[in-house]
Structures are given as structure tokens and as C-alpha cells.
matplotlib code that plots the C-alpha trace (Angstrom):
import matplotlib.pyplot as plt

x = [-61.7, -62.0, -62.7, -60.7, -57.3, -55.0, -52.7, -49.2, -46.5, -42.9, -40.2, -39.2, -36.3, -36.3, -36.2, -39.5, -41.2, -40.2, -41.3, -44.7, -45.6, -43.4, -43.4, -39.7, -40.2, -41.0, -44.1, -45.7, -45.6, -43.7, -41.9, -41.0, -40.4, -44.2, -45.7, -43.7, -45.8, -48.7, -47.9, -49.4, -45.7, -43.7, -46.0, -46.0, -42.6, -41.8, -44.0, -43.3, -39.3, -40.0, -42.6, -40.0, -37.2, -38.8, -40.7, -37.5, -36.1, -33.1, -30.4, -27.2, -24.1, -20.8, -18.2, -18.0, -21.1, -24.6, -26.6, -28.1, -27.2, -30.0, -31.0, -30.8, -29.1, -31.2, -31.2, -32.6, -35.3, -36.6, -34.5, -36.6, -39.3, -42.5, -41.4, -41.0, -37.4, -39.6, -41.4, -38.0, -36.6, -39.5, -39.2, -35.0, -35.8, -38.7, -36.2, -33.7, -35.6, -37.2, -34.7, -31.4, -30.7, -32.1, -31.0, -31.8, -31.0, -29.0, -31.2, -29.1, -26.2, -25.0, -22.0, -18.2, -17.7, -21.1, -22.4, -26.0, -29.0, -31.9, -32.2, -35.2, -35.7, -36.2, -37.6, -34.7, -35.7, -35.1, -31.5, -28.7, -25.1, -22.9, -19.3, -17.1, -14.4, -11.7, -13.5, -15.4, -19.0, -22.0, -25.1, -28.1, -31.5, -34.4, -31.9, -30.1, -26.2, -26.5, -23.4, -22.4, -21.8, -25.8, -26.7, -27.0, -26.6, -27.2, -27.1, -27.8, -26.2, -22.7, -20.7, -17.0, -16.8, -20.1, -21.7, -25.3, -26.6, -27.9, -32.1, -33.9, -36.7, -34.5, -32.8, -36.3, -38.2, -39.3, -40.3, -42.3, -44.1, -44.7, -46.9, -48.7, -49.3, -50.9, -53.1, -54.0, -55.0, -57.3, -59.0, -59.8, -60.9, -63.9, -64.7, -64.8, -66.8, -65.1, -66.1, -69.9, -71.5, -73.1, -74.2, -77.4, -77.6, -80.2, -80.4, -82.0, -80.6, -80.7, -80.2, -77.8, -81.1, -82.9, -79.6, -79.4, -83.3, -82.7, -79.9, -81.8, -84.8, -82.5, -80.5, -83.4, -85.6, -82.8, -80.4, -82.6, -81.0, -83.1, -81.7, -84.7, -84.5, -86.7, -87.6, -86.0, -88.4, -86.5, -88.0, -86.7, -84.0, -82.3, -80.1, -78.2, -74.8, -73.0, -69.5, -67.1, -63.4, -61.3, -59.5, -56.1, -57.1, -58.6, -56.1, -53.1, -52.7, -49.7, -47.8, -48.5, -47.4, -44.4, -44.2, -44.8, -42.0, -39.7, -40.1, -39.8, -36.6, -35.6, -35.9, -35.1, -38.8, -40.1, -43.3, -45.6, -44.7, -46.5, -49.1, -48.0, -47.6, -43.9, -44.2, -42.5, -42.9, -40.6, -42.3, -40.4, -40.7, -41.9, -42.4, -39.0, -37.1, -38.8, -37.8, -34.1, -34.1, -36.3, -34.0, -30.5, -31.3, -33.8, -33.6, -30.3, -28.2, -30.5, -29.8, -26.3, -26.4, -28.8, -26.7, -23.6, -25.0, -26.9, -23.3, -22.2, -24.4, -24.4, -21.4, -17.9, -17.2, -20.8, -22.5, -26.1, -27.9, -31.2, -32.8, -34.1, -34.6, -38.5, -38.4, -36.7, -39.5, -40.6, -43.5, -43.9, -42.5, -39.6, -38.5, -38.8, -36.7, -33.9, -34.0, -33.6, -30.7, -29.2, -29.7, -28.1, -25.3, -24.8, -24.6, -28.3, -29.5, -33.2, -33.5, -32.1, -34.6, -37.6, -36.6, -36.7, -40.0, -40.9, -41.3, -39.9, -36.6, -37.8, -37.3, -34.0, -36.1, -38.6, -35.7, -36.2, -33.1, -31.0, -31.5, -27.8, -29.4, -33.0, -30.5]
y = [157.0, 156.2, 158.2, 160.9, 160.6, 161.7, 164.7, 163.9, 166.8, 165.9, 167.6, 167.1, 167.5, 169.9, 166.5, 165.4, 168.6, 169.0, 165.3, 166.0, 169.1, 167.7, 163.7, 162.3, 160.2, 161.4, 158.8, 162.0, 159.6, 160.1, 156.8, 156.0, 152.9, 153.5, 154.4, 151.6, 149.0, 150.4, 148.7, 145.1, 143.6, 145.4, 144.1, 140.7, 140.1, 141.8, 139.6, 136.5, 136.8, 138.3, 135.6, 133.0, 133.8, 134.8, 131.8, 129.7, 127.7, 129.7, 128.2, 128.8, 126.4, 126.0, 125.7, 122.1, 120.8, 120.4, 120.3, 123.9, 125.8, 125.3, 127.5, 129.7, 133.1, 136.1, 137.9, 134.2, 134.2, 137.9, 140.3, 143.4, 143.8, 142.7, 141.3, 137.7, 136.6, 135.9, 139.3, 141.3, 139.4, 140.0, 144.1, 143.4, 142.3, 144.4, 147.7, 146.0, 145.2, 148.5, 150.9, 148.5, 149.5, 148.5, 150.3, 149.9, 151.1, 148.9, 148.8, 145.8, 144.1, 140.9, 138.8, 139.8, 141.3, 143.4, 141.9, 143.4, 141.4, 143.9, 145.9, 148.1, 148.5, 151.9, 153.2, 153.8, 157.4, 158.5, 158.2, 160.2, 160.0, 162.7, 162.4, 165.4, 166.7, 165.4, 162.1, 162.4, 160.4, 161.8, 159.6, 161.7, 160.3, 162.5, 165.2, 164.9, 163.5, 159.7, 157.7, 155.4, 152.4, 152.8, 151.8, 148.6, 149.1, 146.1, 147.3, 145.5, 146.0, 147.9, 149.9, 150.9, 154.1, 154.4, 153.7, 153.0, 150.2, 150.9, 151.2, 149.0, 150.9, 154.0, 152.8, 151.2, 154.1, 154.9, 151.1, 151.4, 154.9, 153.9, 150.8, 153.2, 155.9, 152.8, 151.7, 155.3, 155.7, 152.8, 153.7, 157.3, 156.1, 154.2, 156.8, 159.5, 158.0, 160.0, 158.2, 157.8, 154.5, 155.3, 157.4, 158.7, 160.2, 161.3, 162.3, 165.7, 168.8, 169.3, 172.5, 172.6, 172.6, 169.7, 167.9, 167.9, 167.3, 164.0, 163.1, 163.8, 161.9, 158.7, 158.7, 159.0, 156.4, 153.8, 154.8, 153.0, 151.7, 148.8, 146.9, 146.6, 146.1, 147.9, 148.1, 151.9, 153.4, 155.9, 158.3, 160.7, 158.9, 158.4, 155.4, 154.4, 153.1, 151.7, 152.5, 149.7, 150.2, 147.3, 146.4, 146.6, 150.4, 151.2, 150.0, 149.3, 145.7, 145.5, 148.3, 146.5, 142.9, 144.6, 146.2, 143.2, 141.5, 144.3, 144.3, 140.1, 140.9, 143.4, 141.4, 137.6, 136.4, 134.0, 136.1, 132.9, 132.5, 136.2, 135.2, 137.0, 135.7, 134.3, 135.4, 132.2, 128.3, 127.6, 124.7, 123.0, 119.3, 119.4, 121.6, 120.6, 121.7, 125.5, 125.4, 125.1, 127.6, 130.1, 129.4, 129.6, 132.8, 134.7, 133.5, 132.3, 135.9, 137.1, 134.0, 135.0, 138.3, 137.9, 134.8, 136.9, 140.0, 137.6, 135.4, 139.0, 139.3, 136.3, 135.0, 134.5, 131.0, 130.5, 131.0, 131.5, 129.3, 129.2, 125.7, 126.1, 122.5, 123.0, 125.0, 121.5, 119.5, 116.9, 114.9, 111.7, 108.6, 110.9, 111.7, 107.9, 107.0, 109.6, 108.2, 104.7, 105.5, 107.5, 104.9, 102.4, 104.5, 105.2, 108.8, 108.7, 106.7, 106.0, 108.3, 111.4, 110.6, 110.4, 113.9, 115.0, 113.9, 116.0, 112.1, 111.2, 108.7, 105.1, 103.3, 101.3, 98.3, 98.6, 99.7, 97.4, 95.4, 97.4, 97.3, 95.6, 92.4, 92.5, 92.0]
z = [25.1, 21.4, 19.3, 20.7, 21.2, 23.7, 22.6, 22.3, 23.0, 20.7, 19.7, 16.0, 14.1, 10.8, 8.7, 10.5, 10.1, 6.5, 5.8, 7.1, 4.8, 2.0, 0.7, 0.1, -2.8, -6.6, -6.2, -3.9, -0.8, 2.3, 3.4, 6.9, 9.3, 10.1, 6.9, 5.0, 7.1, 5.7, 2.4, 2.7, 0.8, 3.9, 6.5, 5.1, 4.5, 8.2, 9.9, 8.4, 9.5, 12.6, 13.5, 12.5, 14.0, 17.4, 17.5, 17.2, 20.5, 21.5, 24.3, 25.8, 25.8, 27.4, 24.8, 24.1, 25.4, 23.3, 26.6, 27.3, 30.0, 32.9, 34.2, 31.3, 31.3, 32.7, 29.0, 27.3, 30.5, 30.9, 28.7, 29.7, 32.5, 31.6, 27.9, 27.1, 25.4, 22.0, 22.1, 22.9, 19.8, 17.6, 18.6, 17.8, 14.4, 13.2, 14.4, 12.0, 9.4, 8.8, 10.1, 10.0, 13.8, 17.2, 20.3, 23.8, 27.4, 29.9, 32.9, 34.7, 34.9, 36.6, 37.4, 37.5, 34.0, 34.9, 31.7, 30.6, 32.1, 31.1, 28.0, 27.5, 23.6, 22.4, 19.3, 16.7, 15.6, 19.2, 19.0, 17.2, 16.4, 16.1, 15.1, 15.2, 13.1, 15.5, 15.7, 18.6, 19.0, 20.6, 21.3, 22.2, 23.4, 22.5, 22.1, 25.4, 25.8, 27.0, 28.2, 25.2, 28.0, 29.0, 25.1, 23.3, 19.6, 17.2, 13.3, 9.6, 6.8, 8.3, 6.1, 6.7, 8.2, 9.7, 13.1, 11.7, 9.5, 6.3, 6.3, 4.1, 3.8, 3.4, 0.4, -1.1, -0.7, -4.3, -4.4, -1.2, -2.1, -5.8, -3.8, -1.4, -4.2, -6.1, -3.2, -2.5, -6.0, -6.2, -3.2, -3.9, -7.4, -5.7, -2.5, -4.7, -7.9, -10.1, -13.0, -13.9, -13.8, -17.2, -19.9, -20.9, -24.7, -27.1, -30.1, -29.2, -28.4, -24.3, -22.6, -19.5, -17.5, -19.7, -18.9, -15.4, -15.1, -17.2, -15.0, -11.7, -12.9, -13.8, -10.7, -8.1, -10.0, -10.5, -7.8, -4.6, -1.7, -1.6, -4.8, -6.7, -10.2, -12.1, -16.2, -17.8, -20.2, -22.3, -24.6, -27.4, -28.5, -25.0, -24.7, -21.7, -21.9, -18.8, -18.1, -16.8, -15.8, -16.0, -12.6, -14.2, -14.8, -11.7, -9.3, -11.0, -10.5, -12.4, -10.5, -7.0, -8.5, -9.6, -6.0, -4.2, -6.3, -5.5, -1.8, -1.5, -3.3, -0.9, 2.0, 0.7, 1.0, -2.0, -2.8, -2.7, 0.9, 1.4, -0.5, -3.8, -7.4, -8.0, -11.5, -12.6, -12.7, -10.1, -7.7, -4.7, -4.6, -1.0, 1.9, 3.3, 0.2, 0.5, 3.6, 3.4, 0.7, 2.8, 6.0, 4.0, 2.4, 4.0, 8.0, 8.7, 7.8, 10.9, 13.1, 12.8, 13.7, 16.5, 17.7, 17.8, 19.5, 22.3, 22.9, 24.0, 26.4, 28.3, 30.6, 29.1, 27.9, 26.8, 23.2, 22.3, 19.2, 17.7, 16.8, 13.5, 13.4, 13.6, 10.4, 8.7, 10.1, 7.3, 7.1, 9.5, 6.9, 5.7, 9.2, 10.7, 7.6, 8.5, 12.1, 11.1, 9.1, 12.1, 14.4, 12.1, 11.3, 15.3, 15.6, 16.9, 20.0, 20.6, 23.4, 21.1, 18.6, 21.1, 22.5, 18.8, 18.8, 21.8, 23.8, 27.2, 27.1, 27.3, 31.3, 31.0, 32.0, 29.0, 26.3, 23.3, 21.7, 19.5, 15.6, 15.0, 17.6, 15.9, 12.7]

ax = plt.figure().add_subplot(projection="3d")
ax.plot(x, y, z, "-o")
ax.set_aspect("equal")
plt.show()
């Protein structure tokens, strides 16, 4: 029960032990997948990408058909025990965004091809891969060797000759560390009270004891917790001069803005979408244009990776596709004008339009005449 914590026994590698005692960046902060998320810019970018992708509708299709497979394959219904599909995808994507790798243990298989039907995801740091000089590859889970056929692995940013994906946080460790160090300094600056609130000066010579007494009297009389405003009476040429520190100096605001821009550049996220300043006058004509830009450059590469990996997990002859249409949903007037164009051109039917608007098909008897007939 809080505030007590259960003791956690864990075995650490030499690198992990050294990282706990010695920072791994020049900024003096240790950057790992866990500590990086304490930086608000990293958290915001990862949250935005995982939330958008994991909440997209996802279906399996048979080659040559646009109707979703019903019922959906097991991997799209319950990919792990007690874990819904959207949570499972969010965990996979978070691992990829932070470490470049997602790992899981295959716990169930179905079908003639024994394709995985359930995969329990595990923390990437628990898996190590060793390649011997003769090319033999050994996989270990928590230090113990494990059969490769029991592991599911998805990597991002692959490089030739490497079995693992590149870690975005690992390669941006210095930028993340600067942001963490700036936030820590700002918090300590206000918490420690290292800068005095003001100066008491006098044209009289004061001994050390007299200076301490004057400071004690001032603090006792004016630092009241009830917020009462009192009149200061100073004698012997004593003057009070308040000391103020600009926010730019106390919190490294420019440094933090630069860090946010660096992190957004790392993940391809427009700064304004995580509540940051874009630093330029770029504006979007409407929400749709911004969504198209976000989908094209930030979301779509991850969708391709996930769709390819999921297609390998569904029965042969099927493929997996995310529906990104919701991200491009426009205002009501624009949608209706687009539907009218589709109906007139003949590549949309009324029932398809109603389906796009989450409405039931019209009864056959109640179906209105076509646009051509009206015209």
C-alpha cells in the first residue's frame, strides 16, 4: 500500500548497472526508454501517434474483395489474453517508437499453417540477441536461451546486417537529455530557493552578527503565511531592493522550445499538434489539409509496418488493412458535396454513402429515385 513499495528483485546487465551510477549523456542525464517519457515532448509525440493508430478501425480482407472477413481472425479480435486489439496495437507501437523493436511470446497457434493466434507482448529490454562469429544467432529472454520460433519480433528502422531495429530514443539521447536537464534545473531553481527574493542594503557598516539579525527581523516580520501586506519601516539608510529573475533565465525556455522542435522532428509530428510553437507562420487551409499532411508523413509509415506484420499472422489469402478515413473526415457540407460528386460519377451508391455516415441502408421500397432520374 502506498507509500510503501514492494521490493523488486531484478538482475541487471553491466551496462544497466553503470547507467544507474553514471549518466550516459553529456548533459548529465541518463536517457532510457523509461526516462525519456518523462520529457513532455516525447510523451506527447508518442501518445499522439499511438492514440491515432490504435483507435483506427482494422479489418482483414480476402484478396479481390472489399468486404471485411467475418468473423475476424483471432489476432484481430483477441491478440493476447485479456487484451483488446487496440491496446495490443498501442503497446506494439509504443515499443517501436521508443526502442525500435517490439517483442512477444507466441502462446497460441491455429490453422493448418499453425499461424500465431495470440502473442503476449514483453518489454524489449528483456530480450537479447547474440550473433556468434560463425553466424549462429542466439536469442535470450531474461538471460535464458529461448527458441526463435516462440518469439514474435517487429522492428522499425532496420539496417543492413542487423537483426534489430534502430532505437529513436537511443539516437536522440543527447537532445532528450538536454530537455530533461533543463526541466530539472528549473524545478531545482524554484524548489531550492537559491536566488534571494531581495536585497537589504545600508550605508552603515554592519558586522556579521548585525547582518544576520537584520535579515532575521525582516524575514520574521514580512514572510507571513496569511498573505498580509505590511508596511516596511527602514532606518539607518537601509533600503530594500527586490530581486527578480526572468522566466527565460530561470527555466531555459528557449532551450526547451528547441528541444520540443527536435523531438517533433524525430517523430515527424507537427509541433502545433502537441501544443508547441511551430516557430513559423505555416498555417493550414482547414483541418482536412493538416490531417492529410499528418497522415502522409507521420502515420502512414507506421500503418504500412503494422499491416505487413499483421498480414503474416492471419490465414493465408487474407490481408490486413487499417481504415484511415476517419482521420480525413471533413466538415458536413464538404462531405455531402463529395458524396454528390461520387453519386453522379457512379463510383458511389446511396447505401455506400449511408455506410460512410454510419447509417443503415435504406429499405428497398423506400429508396428515392436516382439523381439521374431527378435530373
